[in-house]
FILUMSE-897790 format. One line per 2 residues: number of its first residue (from 1); their letters; for each residue x, y, z of N, C-alpha, C, CB. Coordinates in Angstrom, 2 decimals, padded with zeros to 5 digits. Glycine has a CB too. Layout:
BEGIN
NUM) A) X,Y,Z,X,Y,Z,X,Y,Z,X,Y,Z ~ ...
***
This chain:
BEGIN
1) MP) 108.93,098.81,114.84,107.71,098.69,114.07,108.00,099.16,112.64,106.56,099.51,114.71 ~ 107.71,098.36,111.65,107.98,098.74,110.27,107.00,099.81,109.78,107.91,097.51,109.35
3) AL) 107.49,100.65,108.88,106.64,101.70,108.32,105.61,101.10,107.39,107.49,102.75,107.58 ~ 104.41,101.67,107.41,103.35,101.18,106.54,103.66,101.52,105.09,101.98,101.77,106.95
5) TC) 103.40,100.56,104.22,103.68,100.80,102.80,102.47,101.47,102.15,104.02,099.47,102.07 ~ 102.76,102.18,101.12,101.72,102.92,100.40,100.83,101.96,099.62,102.36,103.96,099.45
7) PP) 099.51,102.09,099.75,098.59,101.22,098.98,098.72,101.48,097.48,097.13,101.43,099.44 ~ 098.44,100.49,096.68,098.62,100.65,095.23,097.66,101.67,094.61,098.43,099.32,094.55
9) DF) 096.47,101.87,095.18,095.52,102.82,094.61,095.61,104.21,095.24,094.12,102.28,094.76 ~ 096.66,104.47,096.00,096.80,105.76,096.69,096.88,106.93,095.71,098.04,105.75,097.59
11) AD) 097.64,106.78,094.65,097.82,107.86,093.68,096.51,108.24,093.00,098.86,107.46,092.63 ~ 095.60,107.27,092.85,094.32,107.57,092.21,093.46,108.49,093.07,093.57,106.27,091.93
13) HA) 093.51,108.30,094.38,092.67,109.07,095.30,093.37,110.32,095.84,092.23,108.19,096.45 ~ 094.69,110.36,095.80,095.44,111.43,096.46,095.21,112.80,095.84,096.91,111.11,096.42
15) TS) 094.94,112.84,094.55,094.78,114.15,093.91,093.43,114.79,094.19,094.95,114.01,092.42 ~ 092.44,114.01,094.59,091.09,114.56,094.76,090.63,114.60,096.21,090.12,113.77,093.96
17) KT) 091.45,114.15,097.15,091.04,114.12,098.55,092.06,114.81,099.44,090.82,112.68,099.01 ~ 091.59,115.27,100.59,092.48,115.89,101.57,093.19,114.81,102.38,091.69,116.84,102.50
19) NR) 094.17,115.22,103.15,094.91,114.27,103.97,093.99,113.59,104.99,096.07,114.97,104.70 ~ 093.07,114.35,105.56,092.15,113.78,106.55,091.26,112.71,105.91,091.29,114.88,107.18
21) QL) 090.75,113.01,104.72,089.90,112.04,104.04,090.68,110.77,103.69,089.31,112.65,102.77 ~ 091.92,110.93,103.25,092.74,109.76,102.93,093.08,108.96,104.18,094.03,110.19,102.23
23) AE) 093.34,109.66,105.30,093.64,108.96,106.54,092.46,108.13,107.00,094.04,109.96,107.64 ~ 091.24,108.66,106.85,090.05,107.90,107.22,089.83,106.72,106.28,088.80,108.81,107.22
25) KY) 090.10,106.93,105.00,089.90,105.87,104.01,090.82,104.68,104.26,090.12,106.41,102.59 ~ 092.10,104.97,104.56,093.08,103.90,104.72,093.31,103.50,106.17,094.39,104.32,104.12
27) GV) 092.70,104.19,107.11,092.83,103.82,108.52,094.22,104.09,109.09,092.50,102.38,108.70 ~ 094.83,105.19,108.66,096.16,105.57,109.14,096.11,107.01,109.62,097.23,105.39,108.03
29) GE) 097.20,107.50,110.16,097.29,108.89,110.60,097.62,109.83,109.45,098.34,109.02,111.69 ~ 097.39,111.12,109.70,097.65,112.11,108.66,099.13,112.24,108.35,097.09,113.46,109.08
31) KT) 100.00,111.98,109.33,101.44,112.03,109.07,101.86,110.93,108.10,102.23,111.90,110.38 ~ 101.21,109.78,108.22,101.50,108.69,107.30,101.07,109.07,105.88,100.78,107.39,107.74
33) VT) 099.92,109.70,105.76,099.45,110.14,104.45,100.42,111.17,103.86,098.02,110.73,104.55 ~ 100.91,112.08,104.70,101.88,113.07,104.24,103.14,112.38,103.72,102.23,114.06,105.37
35) RW) 103.60,111.36,104.44,104.79,110.61,104.00,104.52,109.90,102.68,105.21,109.59,105.08 ~ 103.33,109.32,102.53,102.98,108.66,101.28,102.93,109.65,100.13,101.63,107.94,101.42
37) RK) 102.45,110.85,100.41,102.42,111.88,099.35,103.85,112.22,098.90,101.71,113.17,099.85 ~ 104.76,112.34,099.85,106.16,112.64,099.50,106.77,111.50,098.71,106.98,112.90,100.75
39) ET) 106.48,110.25,099.13,107.05,109.08,098.45,106.54,108.97,097.02,106.71,107.81,099.22 ~ 105.26,109.24,096.81,104.67,109.06,095.47,104.71,110.33,094.63,103.25,108.59,095.59
41) GC) 104.95,111.47,095.27,104.96,112.73,094.53,103.57,113.25,094.20,105.75,112.58,093.27 ~ 102.55,112.72,094.85,101.17,113.14,094.61,100.82,114.31,095.51,100.18,111.97,094.84
43) TA) 100.49,115.42,094.91,100.07,116.58,095.69,098.56,116.70,095.62,100.76,117.87,095.20 ~ 098.00,117.38,096.58,096.56,117.56,096.61,096.16,118.64,095.62,096.07,117.92,098.03
45) AI) 095.17,118.36,094.80,094.68,119.34,093.84,093.72,120.32,094.50,094.00,118.64,092.66 ~ 093.12,119.91,095.61,092.17,120.79,096.29,092.80,121.30,097.58,090.84,120.06,096.59
47) RP) 092.55,122.53,097.86,093.00,123.15,099.10,091.80,123.94,099.65,094.26,124.09,098.87 ~ 090.99,123.29,100.48,089.73,123.91,100.87,089.89,125.20,101.67,088.94,122.95,101.66
49) FA) 090.95,125.34,102.44,091.06,126.53,103.28,091.94,127.59,102.66,091.59,126.16,104.63 ~ 092.89,127.21,101.82,093.80,128.18,101.24,093.11,129.06,100.20,094.99,127.48,100.63
51) SA) 092.14,128.51,099.48,091.53,129.27,098.41,090.17,129.85,098.79,091.37,128.41,097.20 ~ 089.63,129.44,099.92,088.31,129.93,100.30,088.41,131.39,100.75,087.71,129.06,101.43
53) AL) 087.49,132.19,100.25,087.48,133.61,100.61,086.88,133.77,102.00,086.69,134.44,099.58 ~ 087.44,134.67,102.76,086.91,134.94,104.09,085.65,135.78,103.97,087.96,135.65,104.96
55) PK) 084.69,135.59,104.86,083.49,136.42,104.79,083.82,137.87,105.09,082.41,135.90,105.76 ~ 083.15,138.78,104.39,083.42,140.19,104.59,082.81,140.64,105.90,082.87,141.03,103.41
57) QL) 083.57,141.43,106.63,083.11,141.96,107.90,082.25,143.20,107.64,084.30,142.31,108.83 ~ 081.16,143.32,108.36,080.32,144.50,108.25,080.92,145.60,109.10,078.86,144.19,108.66
59) VP) 081.42,146.61,108.46,082.02,147.74,109.15,081.11,148.93,108.92,083.48,148.02,108.66 ~ 080.58,149.53,109.99,079.69,150.67,109.78,080.44,151.85,109.20,079.01,151.07,111.09
61) SI) 079.80,152.51,108.28,080.46,153.67,107.67,080.31,154.87,108.59,079.86,153.98,106.27 ~ 081.40,155.56,108.78,081.42,156.76,109.61,081.69,157.92,108.68,082.48,156.66,110.76
63) SP) 080.82,158.90,108.71,080.99,160.03,107.82,082.26,160.78,108.19,079.76,160.96,107.86 ~ 083.04,161.17,107.20,084.26,161.91,107.51,083.90,163.28,108.08,085.14,162.06,106.26
65) GL) 084.65,163.68,109.03,084.42,164.97,109.65,085.56,165.31,110.58,083.09,164.98,110.40 ~ 085.43,166.43,111.23,086.47,166.90,112.12,086.67,165.96,113.30,086.15,168.30,112.61
67) AS) 085.57,165.42,113.85,085.68,164.52,115.00,086.38,163.22,114.62,084.29,164.22,115.58 ~ 086.10,162.69,113.44,086.76,161.44,113.04,088.24,161.68,112.74,086.07,160.84,111.81
69) EA) 088.58,162.87,112.21,090.00,163.19,112.00,090.72,163.32,113.34,090.15,164.49,111.19 ~ 090.03,163.93,114.33,090.62,164.07,115.66,090.80,162.69,116.31,089.74,164.97,116.56
71) AQ) 089.83,161.80,116.12,089.94,160.45,116.66,091.11,159.71,116.02,088.63,159.67,116.44 ~ 091.29,159.90,114.73,092.41,159.26,114.04,093.74,159.78,114.59,092.33,159.51,112.52
73) FL) 093.81,161.06,114.88,095.02,161.64,115.47,095.27,161.05,116.86,094.89,163.18,115.56 ~ 094.20,160.87,117.66,094.36,160.34,119.02,094.76,158.87,119.03,093.08,160.53,119.79
75) RK) 094.51,158.15,117.95,094.87,156.72,117.89,096.37,156.51,117.97,094.33,156.09,116.62 ~ 097.15,157.56,117.73,098.60,157.44,117.81,099.06,157.30,119.26,099.26,158.66,117.16
77) TH) 098.31,157.90,120.19,098.76,157.91,121.59,097.81,157.24,122.56,098.97,159.32,122.03 ~ 096.57,157.08,122.19,095.57,156.49,123.08,095.06,155.18,122.49,094.40,157.47,123.33
79) RP) 094.84,154.22,123.33,094.22,152.96,122.91,093.13,152.61,123.88,095.25,151.82,122.83 ~ 092.00,152.20,123.50,091.43,152.24,122.16,090.77,153.58,121.89,090.41,151.12,121.97
81) VY) 090.59,153.88,120.62,089.83,155.06,120.21,088.89,154.58,119.12,090.76,156.25,119.71 ~ 087.59,154.67,119.36,086.63,154.26,118.34,085.32,154.99,118.51,086.40,152.75,118.38
83) HR) 084.57,155.03,117.43,083.27,155.67,117.40,082.26,154.68,117.97,082.88,156.11,115.95 ~ 081.44,155.08,118.89,080.54,154.15,119.57,079.38,153.71,118.71,080.02,154.77,120.81
85) II) 079.30,154.17,117.47,078.21,153.73,116.60,078.29,152.22,116.36,078.25,154.49,115.25 ~ 079.50,151.63,116.52,079.62,150.19,116.33,078.94,149.43,117.45,081.09,149.78,116.26
87) EG) 078.62,150.10,118.56,077.91,149.46,119.66,076.40,149.63,119.53,078.37,150.03,120.99 ~ 075.95,150.51,118.66,074.53,150.73,118.45,074.25,152.15,118.03,073.76,150.39,119.71
89) KE) 073.13,152.33,117.34,072.80,153.66,116.82,072.52,154.67,117.91,071.61,153.57,115.92 ~ 072.12,154.22,119.09,071.82,155.17,120.16,073.07,155.87,120.69,071.13,154.45,121.30
91) FR) 074.26,155.39,120.33,075.50,156.00,120.79,076.11,156.92,119.73,076.50,154.93,121.17 ~ 075.33,157.31,118.74,075.82,158.17,117.66,076.36,159.47,118.26,074.70,158.46,116.62
93) GQ) 077.55,159.88,117.79,078.14,161.12,118.26,079.02,160.96,119.49,077.08,162.10,118.56 ~ 079.22,159.72,119.95,080.08,159.47,121.11,081.30,158.68,120.67,079.31,158.71,122.22
95) YV) 082.42,158.97,121.31,083.67,158.28,121.03,084.21,157.70,122.33,084.71,159.23,120.37 ~ 084.88,156.59,122.25,085.59,156.01,123.38,087.06,156.31,123.16,085.32,154.47,123.53
97) VG) 087.66,156.97,124.13,089.09,157.30,124.08,089.69,156.76,125.36,089.35,158.87,123.93 ~ 090.43,155.66,125.25,090.95,154.99,126.44,089.78,154.43,127.25,091.79,155.97,127.31
99) TQ) 089.58,154.95,128.45,088.45,154.51,129.28,087.36,155.56,129.37,088.93,154.16,130.68 ~ 087.52,156.68,128.64,086.55,157.77,128.69,085.58,157.69,127.53,087.27,159.12,128.68
101) VL) 084.34,158.09,127.78,083.35,158.25,126.72,083.18,159.74,126.51,081.99,157.54,127.08 ~ 083.51,160.21,125.30,083.52,161.64,125.00,082.58,161.97,123.86,084.94,162.12,124.67
103) TE) 082.08,163.18,123.85,081.30,163.66,122.72,082.26,164.11,121.63,080.35,164.81,123.14 ~ 081.68,164.45,120.46,082.53,164.87,119.35,083.33,166.12,119.68,081.67,165.11,118.12
105) SE) 082.71,167.08,120.34,083.43,168.32,120.66,084.53,168.06,121.68,082.45,169.38,121.19 ~ 084.31,167.14,122.63,085.34,166.81,123.61,086.52,166.09,122.96,084.76,165.95,124.73
107) VI) 086.22,165.25,121.97,087.30,164.56,121.24,088.15,165.57,120.49,086.72,163.50,120.25 ~ 087.50,166.52,119.87,088.23,167.54,119.11,089.11,168.38,120.04,087.25,168.45,118.33
109) SL) 088.56,168.80,121.19,089.34,169.62,122.11,090.50,168.83,122.72,088.45,170.17,123.21 ~ 090.29,167.54,123.03,091.38,166.71,123.56,092.49,166.57,122.51,090.84,165.32,123.97
111) AE) 092.10,166.36,121.27,093.09,166.21,120.21,093.85,167.51,119.98,092.41,165.76,118.91 ~ 093.15,168.65,120.06,093.82,169.93,119.88,094.80,170.19,121.01,092.80,171.05,119.81
113) DK) 094.48,169.73,122.24,095.41,169.85,123.35,096.68,169.04,123.10,094.75,169.39,124.66 ~ 096.55,167.95,122.35,097.68,167.07,122.06,098.45,167.50,120.80,097.19,165.64,121.89
115) GF) 097.96,168.56,120.10,098.68,169.04,118.93,097.97,168.84,117.61,099.99,168.39,118.87 ~ 096.73,168.45,117.63,095.96,168.21,116.41,095.62,169.53,115.73,094.68,167.42,116.73
117) QA) 095.79,169.58,114.42,095.35,170.72,113.62,094.47,170.18,112.52,096.57,171.53,113.04 ~ 093.29,170.74,112.40,092.34,170.27,111.40,092.89,170.50,110.00,090.98,170.98,111.57
119) YN) 092.59,169.58,109.12,093.01,169.70,107.73,092.20,170.81,107.07,092.83,168.35,106.96 ~ 092.87,171.71,106.41,092.22,172.85,105.77,092.23,172.61,104.27,092.92,174.20,106.14
121) RL) 091.06,172.53,103.66,090.95,172.27,102.23,091.44,173.45,101.38,089.52,171.94,101.88 ~ 091.61,174.60,101.97,092.12,175.75,101.23,093.56,175.54,100.77,092.03,177.01,102.07
123) FD) 094.30,174.66,101.49,095.67,174.36,101.08,095.68,173.67,099.73,096.37,173.48,102.13 ~ 094.67,172.85,099.43,094.60,172.18,098.13,094.34,173.19,097.01,093.51,171.12,098.15
125) LA) 093.51,174.19,097.31,093.18,175.18,096.29,094.36,176.11,095.99,091.97,176.00,096.74 ~ 095.20,176.34,096.98,096.32,177.25,096.81,097.44,176.65,095.97,096.86,177.65,098.16
127) S) 097.54,175.34,095.93,098.66,174.74,095.20,098.38,174.45,093.76,099.07,173.49,095.85
***
């Protein structure tokens, strides 16, 4: 089967349309359009997915504190570790560590058992 030849008006449309749009216009496959682009040297001026910004994810803010520092320490050895506020406001003050649901004080004590030491701001003042 002979290869399809490039239409004479392909270069006019190639700069402003995607491969899918060109394939529908000429009734060919996208691989054929890609080959025609290589043959003619016409690149697409638009890239709808490469330049589009991704929507920002809503991440709830968690106030910094001793429990969140302990949770961050536990993330090194336990999976998953997260604050349950992402599941709803009624779970405020609870953390999931592995398969356990712990309060803030339990998270701190578990982390201290594993070697966690709270950051002391007095070290900043001393230096």
